A tleap script that builds the chain and sets N, CA, C and O, in Angstrom:
source leaprc.protein.ff14SB
mol = sequence {
  NMET LYS ASN ILE VAL LYS GLN LYS LEU ILE
  ASP GLY GLY CYS SER ILE GLY SER TRP ILE
  THR LEU ALA SER PRO SER VAL ALA GLU ILE
  MET GLY GLY ALA GLY PHE ASP TRP LEU GLY
  ILE ASP ALA GLU HIE GLY ALA ILE GLY LEU
  GLU SER VAL GLN MET LEU MET GLN ALA MET
  ALA ALA THR PRO ALA MET PRO ILE VAL ARG
  VAL ALA TRP ASN ASP ARG VAL PRO ILE LYS
  ARG VAL LEU ASP MET GLY ALA PRO GLY ILE
  CMET
}
set mol.1.N position { -3.845 -11.018 -7.525 }
set mol.1.CA position { -4.074 -9.625 -7.814 }
set mol.1.C position { -3.130 -9.202 -8.936 }
set mol.1.O position { -1.917 -9.397 -8.852 }
set mol.2.N position { -3.699 -8.629 -9.969 }
set mol.2.CA position { -2.888 -8.133 -11.080 }
set mol.2.C position { -2.203 -6.838 -10.653 }
set mol.2.O position { -2.834 -5.953 -10.074 }
set mol.3.N position { -0.926 -6.737 -10.938 }
set mol.3.CA position { -0.153 -5.554 -10.575 }
set mol.3.C position { -0.287 -4.508 -11.678 }
set mol.3.O position { 0.499 -4.489 -12.625 }
set mol.4.N position { -1.292 -3.638 -11.548 }
set mol.4.CA position { -1.554 -2.637 -12.586 }
set mol.4.C position { -0.456 -1.588 -12.669 }
set mol.4.O position { -0.192 -1.039 -13.738 }
set mol.5.N position { 0.173 -1.315 -11.552 }
set mol.5.CA position { 1.262 -0.323 -11.548 }
set mol.5.C position { 2.430 -0.841 -12.377 }
set mol.5.O position { 2.968 -0.123 -13.220 }
set mol.6.N position { 2.813 -2.071 -12.138 }
set mol.6.CA position { 3.923 -2.671 -12.881 }
set mol.6.C position { 3.602 -2.731 -14.380 }
set mol.6.O position { 4.456 -2.431 -15.215 }
set mol.7.N position { 2.384 -3.113 -14.708 }
set mol.7.CA position { 1.999 -3.217 -16.119 }
set mol.7.C position { 2.030 -1.858 -16.800 }
set mol.7.O position { 2.485 -1.752 -17.939 }
set mol.8.N position { 1.554 -0.814 -16.125 }
set mol.8.CA position { 1.598 0.528 -16.710 }
set mol.8.C position { 3.034 0.965 -16.967 }
set mol.8.O position { 3.322 1.568 -18.002 }
set mol.9.N position { 3.930 0.670 -16.043 }
set mol.9.CA position { 5.334 1.051 -16.223 }
set mol.9.C position { 5.987 0.250 -17.344 }
set mol.9.O position { 6.770 0.797 -18.121 }
set mol.10.N position { 5.673 -1.041 -17.434 }
set mol.10.CA position { 6.203 -1.875 -18.525 }
set mol.10.C position { 5.732 -1.346 -19.872 }
set mol.10.O position { 6.487 -1.349 -20.844 }
set mol.11.N position { 4.475 -0.890 -19.929 }
set mol.11.CA position { 3.906 -0.363 -21.167 }
set mol.11.C position { 4.398 1.046 -21.492 }
set mol.11.O position { 3.985 1.629 -22.495 }
set mol.12.N position { 5.274 1.596 -20.656 }
set mol.12.CA position { 5.822 2.928 -20.901 }
set mol.12.C position { 4.961 4.063 -20.370 }
set mol.12.O position { 5.222 5.233 -20.649 }
set mol.13.N position { 3.946 3.719 -19.611 }
set mol.13.CA position { 3.070 4.737 -19.046 }
set mol.13.C position { 3.535 5.183 -17.674 }
set mol.13.O position { 4.663 4.917 -17.261 }
set mol.14.N position { 2.664 5.850 -16.997 }
set mol.14.CA position { 2.968 6.275 -15.627 }
set mol.14.C position { 1.797 5.874 -14.738 }
set mol.14.O position { 0.707 5.564 -15.219 }
set mol.15.N position { 2.041 5.887 -13.458 }
set mol.15.CA position { 0.984 5.582 -12.503 }
set mol.15.C position { 0.874 6.745 -11.520 }
set mol.15.O position { 1.847 7.448 -11.246 }
set mol.16.N position { -0.310 6.922 -11.009 }
set mol.16.CA position { -0.587 8.014 -10.088 }
set mol.16.C position { -0.963 7.423 -8.733 }
set mol.16.O position { -1.781 6.508 -8.646 }
set mol.17.N position { -0.359 7.957 -7.689 }
set mol.17.CA position { -0.656 7.455 -6.360 }
set mol.17.C position { -0.642 8.560 -5.324 }
set mol.17.O position { -0.428 9.733 -5.630 }
set mol.18.N position { -0.876 8.150 -4.098 }
set mol.18.CA position { -0.870 9.070 -2.973 }
set mol.18.C position { -0.426 8.300 -1.738 }
set mol.18.O position { -0.100 7.115 -1.815 }
set mol.19.N position { -0.416 8.982 -0.608 }
set mol.19.CA position { 0.064 8.384 0.637 }
set mol.19.C position { -1.033 8.313 1.680 }
set mol.19.O position { -1.888 9.193 1.774 }
set mol.20.N position { -0.987 7.258 2.449 }
set mol.20.CA position { -1.847 7.123 3.621 }
set mol.20.C position { -0.932 7.243 4.843 }
set mol.20.O position { 0.016 6.475 5.003 }
set mol.21.N position { -1.236 8.214 5.692 }
set mol.21.CA position { -0.436 8.416 6.899 }
set mol.21.C position { -1.272 8.286 8.163 }
set mol.21.O position { -0.776 8.505 9.268 }
set mol.22.N position { -2.528 7.932 8.000 }
set mol.22.CA position { -3.427 7.713 9.129 }
set mol.22.C position { -3.808 6.238 9.190 }
set mol.22.O position { -4.024 5.604 8.158 }
set mol.23.N position { -3.887 5.703 10.385 }
set mol.23.CA position { -4.259 4.294 10.559 }
set mol.23.C position { -5.777 4.155 10.571 }
set mol.23.O position { -6.349 3.631 11.527 }
set mol.24.N position { -6.421 4.623 9.517 }
set mol.24.CA position { -7.879 4.612 9.437 }
set mol.24.C position { -8.333 3.800 8.224 }
set mol.24.O position { -8.089 4.207 7.088 }
set mol.25.N position { -8.993 2.654 8.448 }
set mol.25.CA position { -9.504 1.878 7.327 }
set mol.25.C position { -10.487 2.668 6.468 }
set mol.25.O position { -10.541 2.468 5.254 }
set mol.26.N position { -11.258 3.556 7.073 }
set mol.26.CA position { -12.208 4.374 6.304 }
set mol.26.C position { -11.476 5.259 5.308 }
set mol.26.O position { -11.891 5.379 4.155 }
set mol.27.N position { -10.388 5.879 5.752 }
set mol.27.CA position { -9.582 6.728 4.857 }
set mol.27.C position { -8.993 5.887 3.731 }
set mol.27.O position { -9.000 6.307 2.574 }
set mol.28.N position { -8.481 4.702 4.062 }
set mol.28.CA position { -7.883 3.827 3.046 }
set mol.28.C position { -8.919 3.409 2.001 }
set mol.28.O position { -8.623 3.369 0.807 }
set mol.29.N position { -10.117 3.101 2.451 }
set mol.29.CA position { -11.164 2.684 1.518 }
set mol.29.C position { -11.602 3.847 0.623 }
set mol.29.O position { -11.790 3.663 -0.579 }
set mol.30.N position { -11.761 5.021 1.189 }
set mol.30.CA position { -12.159 6.195 0.409 }
set mol.30.C position { -11.082 6.552 -0.607 }
set mol.30.O position { -11.383 6.794 -1.776 }
set mol.31.N position { -9.817 6.584 -0.160 }
set mol.31.CA position { -8.724 6.923 -1.073 }
set mol.31.C position { -8.537 5.842 -2.132 }
set mol.31.O position { -8.200 6.141 -3.277 }
set mol.32.N position { -8.758 4.583 -1.746 }
set mol.32.CA position { -8.640 3.495 -2.707 }
set mol.32.C position { -9.638 3.603 -3.842 }
set mol.32.O position { -9.368 3.150 -4.954 }
set mol.33.N position { -10.776 4.191 -3.574 }
set mol.33.CA position { -11.787 4.360 -4.608 }
set mol.33.C position { -11.735 5.704 -5.310 }
set mol.33.O position { -12.601 6.012 -6.129 }
set mol.34.N position { -10.726 6.509 -4.997 }
set mol.34.CA position { -10.638 7.872 -5.545 }
set mol.34.C position { -9.933 7.952 -6.897 }
set mol.34.O position { -9.774 9.043 -7.444 }
set mol.35.N position { -9.512 6.818 -7.441 }
set mol.35.CA position { -8.909 6.830 -8.767 }
set mol.35.C position { -7.397 6.691 -8.807 }
set mol.35.O position { -6.804 6.754 -9.884 }
set mol.36.N position { -6.761 6.504 -7.663 }
set mol.36.CA position { -5.311 6.312 -7.639 }
set mol.36.C position { -4.963 4.885 -8.078 }
set mol.36.O position { -5.722 3.945 -7.842 }
set mol.37.N position { -3.804 4.748 -8.718 }
set mol.37.CA position { -3.312 3.413 -9.084 }
set mol.37.C position { -2.720 2.703 -7.873 }
set mol.37.O position { -2.850 1.487 -7.731 }
set mol.38.N position { -2.078 3.459 -7.014 }
set mol.38.CA position { -1.442 2.895 -5.819 }
set mol.38.C position { -1.592 3.864 -4.652 }
set mol.38.O position { -1.786 5.066 -4.831 }
set mol.39.N position { -1.497 3.299 -3.459 }
set mol.39.CA position { -1.466 4.094 -2.244 }
set mol.39.C position { -0.301 3.610 -1.395 }
set mol.39.O position { -0.187 2.422 -1.095 }
set mol.40.N position { 0.553 4.535 -1.015 }
set mol.40.CA position { 1.681 4.204 -0.154 }
set mol.40.C position { 1.235 4.243 1.299 }
set mol.40.O position { 0.747 5.264 1.785 }
set mol.41.N position { 1.405 3.135 1.977 }
set mol.41.CA position { 1.095 3.059 3.404 }
set mol.41.C position { 2.397 3.343 4.143 }
set mol.41.O position { 3.342 2.557 4.080 }
set mol.42.N position { 2.437 4.464 4.837 }
set mol.42.CA position { 3.673 4.921 5.467 }
set mol.42.C position { 3.828 4.346 6.872 }
set mol.42.O position { 3.343 4.918 7.848 }
set mol.43.N position { 4.511 3.210 6.957 }
set mol.43.CA position { 4.797 2.583 8.247 }
set mol.43.C position { 6.194 2.961 8.726 }
set mol.43.O position { 6.737 2.336 9.639 }
set mol.44.N position { 6.775 3.990 8.103 }
set mol.44.CA position { 8.103 4.453 8.518 }
set mol.44.C position { 8.008 5.719 9.367 }
set mol.44.O position { 8.517 5.755 10.487 }
set mol.45.N position { 7.366 6.747 8.843 }
set mol.45.CA position { 7.362 8.044 9.521 }
set mol.45.C position { 6.104 8.327 10.327 }
set mol.45.O position { 6.139 9.126 11.263 }
set mol.46.N position { 5.017 7.698 9.986 }
set mol.46.CA position { 3.748 8.004 10.636 }
set mol.46.C position { 3.481 7.129 11.845 }
set mol.46.O position { 4.364 6.443 12.360 }
set mol.47.N position { 2.237 7.176 12.278 }
set mol.47.CA position { 1.810 6.407 13.447 }
set mol.47.C position { 1.191 5.075 13.043 }
set mol.47.O position { 0.364 4.531 13.774 }
set mol.48.N position { 1.582 4.547 11.890 }
set mol.48.CA position { 1.021 3.295 11.393 }
set mol.48.C position { 1.967 2.151 11.749 }
set mol.48.O position { 3.091 2.087 11.253 }
set mol.49.N position { 1.503 1.255 12.606 }
set mol.49.CA position { 2.267 0.062 12.959 }
set mol.49.C position { 1.920 -1.082 12.029 }
set mol.49.O position { 1.028 -0.963 11.188 }
set mol.50.N position { 2.625 -2.189 12.181 }
set mol.50.CA position { 2.382 -3.330 11.302 }
set mol.50.C position { 0.972 -3.895 11.461 }
set mol.50.O position { 0.407 -4.424 10.504 }
set mol.51.N position { 0.402 -3.789 12.654 }
set mol.51.CA position { -0.963 -4.269 12.856 }
set mol.51.C position { -1.939 -3.446 12.009 }
set mol.51.O position { -2.880 -3.984 11.426 }
set mol.52.N position { -1.699 -2.146 11.952 }
set mol.52.CA position { -2.560 -1.262 11.165 }
set mol.52.C position { -2.364 -1.456 9.673 }
set mol.52.O position { -3.300 -1.259 8.898 }
set mol.53.N position { -1.165 -1.838 9.257 }
set mol.53.CA position { -0.897 -2.063 7.832 }
set mol.53.C position { -1.868 -3.110 7.290 }
set mol.53.O position { -2.454 -2.924 6.224 }
set mol.54.N position { -2.035 -4.194 8.014 }
set mol.54.CA position { -2.929 -5.254 7.558 }
set mol.54.C position { -4.369 -4.749 7.463 }
set mol.54.O position { -5.068 -5.055 6.497 }
set mol.55.N position { -4.817 -3.977 8.460 }
set mol.55.CA position { -6.168 -3.405 8.428 }
set mol.55.C position { -6.363 -2.506 7.214 }
set mol.55.O position { -7.405 -2.560 6.561 }
set mol.56.N position { -5.368 -1.682 6.912 }
set mol.56.CA position { -5.466 -0.761 5.782 }
set mol.56.C position { -5.507 -1.525 4.465 }
set mol.56.O position { -6.281 -1.181 3.573 }
set mol.57.N position { -4.677 -2.563 4.336 }
set mol.57.CA position { -4.691 -3.358 3.106 }
set mol.57.C position { -6.020 -4.083 2.931 }
set mol.57.O position { -6.503 -4.222 1.807 }
set mol.58.N position { -6.617 -4.546 4.029 }
set mol.58.CA position { -7.932 -5.189 3.946 }
set mol.58.C position { -8.983 -4.183 3.486 }
set mol.58.O position { -9.859 -4.523 2.691 }
set mol.59.N position { -8.903 -2.961 3.976 }
set mol.59.CA position { -9.862 -1.929 3.572 }
set mol.59.C position { -9.700 -1.568 2.094 }
set mol.59.O position { -10.674 -1.211 1.431 }
set mol.60.N position { -8.477 -1.663 1.583 }
set mol.60.CA position { -8.203 -1.337 0.178 }
set mol.60.C position { -8.510 -2.491 -0.760 }
set mol.60.O position { -8.556 -2.296 -1.975 }
set mol.61.N position { -8.720 -3.684 -0.230 }
set mol.61.CA position { -8.854 -4.882 -1.063 }
set mol.61.C position { -9.999 -4.791 -2.073 }
set mol.61.O position { -9.907 -5.371 -3.155 }
set mol.62.N position { -11.055 -4.089 -1.744 }
set mol.62.CA position { -12.201 -3.984 -2.649 }
set mol.62.C position { -12.088 -2.781 -3.582 }
set mol.62.O position { -13.040 -2.462 -4.295 }
set mol.63.N position { -10.949 -2.119 -3.584 }
set mol.63.CA position { -10.738 -0.950 -4.433 }
set mol.63.C position { -9.708 -1.272 -5.499 }
set mol.63.O position { -8.984 -2.258 -5.366 }
set mol.64.N position { -9.619 -0.470 -6.556 }
set mol.64.CA position { -8.626 -0.731 -7.596 }
set mol.64.C position { -7.200 -0.319 -7.224 }
set mol.64.O position { -6.259 -0.689 -7.926 }
set mol.65.N position { -7.018 0.430 -6.147 }
set mol.65.CA position { -5.678 0.911 -5.778 }
set mol.65.C position { -4.832 -0.206 -5.182 }
set mol.65.O position { -5.321 -1.016 -4.394 }
set mol.66.N position { -3.564 -0.240 -5.564 }
set mol.66.CA position { -2.629 -1.231 -5.065 }
set mol.66.C position { -1.871 -0.675 -3.857 }
set mol.66.O position { -1.326 0.426 -3.935 }
set mol.67.N position { -1.825 -1.410 -2.746 }
set mol.67.CA position { -1.060 -0.932 -1.605 }
set mol.67.C position { 0.441 -1.157 -1.788 }
set mol.67.O position { 0.882 -2.233 -2.191 }
set mol.68.N position { 1.202 -0.126 -1.484 }
set mol.68.CA position { 2.656 -0.226 -1.439 }
set mol.68.C position { 3.054 0.214 -0.034 }
set mol.68.O position { 2.752 1.336 0.373 }
set mol.69.N position { 3.726 -0.654 0.701 }
set mol.69.CA position { 4.038 -0.380 2.098 }
set mol.69.C position { 5.484 0.090 2.232 }
set mol.69.O position { 6.412 -0.571 1.766 }
set mol.70.N position { 5.656 1.242 2.875 }
set mol.70.CA position { 7.010 1.714 3.196 }
set mol.70.C position { 7.320 1.252 4.605 }
set mol.70.O position { 6.735 1.734 5.575 }
set mol.71.N position { 8.247 0.310 4.707 }
set mol.71.CA position { 8.633 -0.227 6.015 }
set mol.71.C position { 9.637 0.707 6.677 }
set mol.71.O position { 10.254 1.547 6.022 }
set mol.72.N position { 9.787 0.543 7.986 }
set mol.72.CA position { 10.606 1.463 8.769 }
set mol.72.C position { 12.104 1.349 8.476 }
set mol.72.O position { 12.836 2.331 8.601 }
set mol.73.N position { 12.558 0.165 8.089 }
set mol.73.CA position { 13.985 -0.025 7.903 }
set mol.73.C position { 14.215 -1.192 6.972 }
set mol.73.O position { 13.370 -2.080 6.865 }
set mol.74.N position { 15.338 -1.199 6.302 }
set mol.74.CA position { 15.694 -2.299 5.411 }
set mol.74.C position { 16.118 -3.504 6.253 }
set mol.74.O position { 17.297 -3.849 6.331 }
set mol.75.N position { 15.136 -4.122 6.871 }
set mol.75.CA position { 15.347 -5.234 7.783 }
set mol.75.C position { 14.448 -6.385 7.338 }
set mol.75.O position { 13.276 -6.183 7.020 }
set mol.76.N position { 14.997 -7.565 7.319 }
set mol.76.CA position { 14.247 -8.726 6.828 }
set mol.76.C position { 12.961 -8.990 7.600 }
set mol.76.O position { 11.955 -9.387 7.012 }
set mol.77.N position { 12.984 -8.774 8.901 }
set mol.77.CA position { 11.823 -9.140 9.719 }
set mol.77.C position { 10.578 -8.338 9.338 }
set mol.77.O position { 9.560 -8.948 9.012 }
set mol.78.N position { 10.607 -6.989 9.363 }
set mol.78.CA position { 9.380 -6.284 8.964 }
set mol.78.C position { 9.031 -6.489 7.493 }
set mol.78.O position { 7.853 -6.506 7.136 }
set mol.79.N position { 10.026 -6.643 6.648 }
set mol.79.CA position { 9.755 -6.881 5.229 }
set mol.79.C position { 9.015 -8.209 5.046 }
set mol.79.O position { 8.027 -8.277 4.314 }
set mol.80.N position { 9.493 -9.260 5.710 }
set mol.80.CA position { 8.828 -10.562 5.606 }
set mol.80.C position { 7.429 -10.526 6.198 }
set mol.80.O position { 6.517 -11.164 5.672 }
set mol.81.N position { 7.249 -9.789 7.282 }
set mol.81.CA position { 5.924 -9.701 7.895 }
set mol.81.C position { 4.942 -9.007 6.955 }
set mol.81.O position { 3.801 -9.445 6.813 }
set mol.82.N position { 5.381 -7.930 6.318 }
set mol.82.CA position { 4.506 -7.210 5.394 }
set mol.82.C position { 4.204 -8.068 4.166 }
set mol.82.O position { 3.073 -8.068 3.679 }
set mol.83.N position { 5.192 -8.795 3.662 }
set mol.83.CA position { 4.942 -9.713 2.547 }
set mol.83.C position { 3.954 -10.810 2.947 }
set mol.83.O position { 3.072 -11.162 2.165 }
set mol.84.N position { 4.096 -11.349 4.156 }
set mol.84.CA position { 3.178 -12.369 4.636 }
set mol.84.C position { 1.755 -11.836 4.755 }
set mol.84.O position { 0.796 -12.598 4.640 }
set mol.85.N position { 1.613 -10.543 4.982 }
set mol.85.CA position { 0.285 -9.920 5.059 }
set mol.85.C position { -0.337 -9.798 3.672 }
set mol.85.O position { -1.542 -9.575 3.554 }
set mol.86.N position { 0.473 -9.941 2.619 }
set mol.86.CA position { -0.046 -9.876 1.261 }
set mol.86.C position { 0.249 -8.609 0.507 }
set mol.86.O position { -0.370 -8.346 -0.524 }
set mol.87.N position { 1.185 -7.813 0.997 }
set mol.87.CA position { 1.518 -6.568 0.298 }
set mol.87.C position { 2.122 -6.880 -1.067 }
set mol.87.O position { 3.090 -7.636 -1.151 }
set mol.88.N position { 1.563 -6.303 -2.148 }
set mol.88.CA position { 2.104 -6.548 -3.472 }
set mol.88.C position { 3.318 -5.663 -3.789 }
set mol.88.O position { 4.022 -5.895 -4.772 }
set mol.89.N position { 3.553 -4.655 -2.955 }
set mol.89.CA position { 4.698 -3.770 -3.177 }
set mol.89.C position { 5.263 -3.273 -1.870 }
set mol.89.O position { 4.522 -2.980 -0.932 }
set mol.90.N position { 6.587 -3.176 -1.807 }
set mol.90.CA position { 7.278 -2.699 -0.601 }
set mol.90.C position { 8.284 -1.643 -1.018 }
set mol.90.O position { 8.949 -1.756 -2.048 }
set mol.91.N position { 8.375 -0.626 -0.200 }
set mol.91.CA position { 9.352 0.439 -0.429 }
set mol.91.C position { 10.238 0.526 0.784 }
set mol.91.O position { 11.145 1.357 0.828 }
savepdb mol mol.pdb
quit
């Protein structure tokens, strides 16, 4: 997957994104097709667990938006799990 967000920033541009705070694949797919460069999956403050993160990223896979996952804590275990799921960006 090409990292369009990173490329836009390298080129001196900006990227536009939004947040997903619901564990709904339908919402992720709709928002992914709404024209955002990235969508932040909030696994820190919302009701989104790591199991839901994978579902949301799968729903976004057919859209141009890049998932960026905000993990609950700066801890190696959840970070490695999210990376293993295929997240191209972590916050």
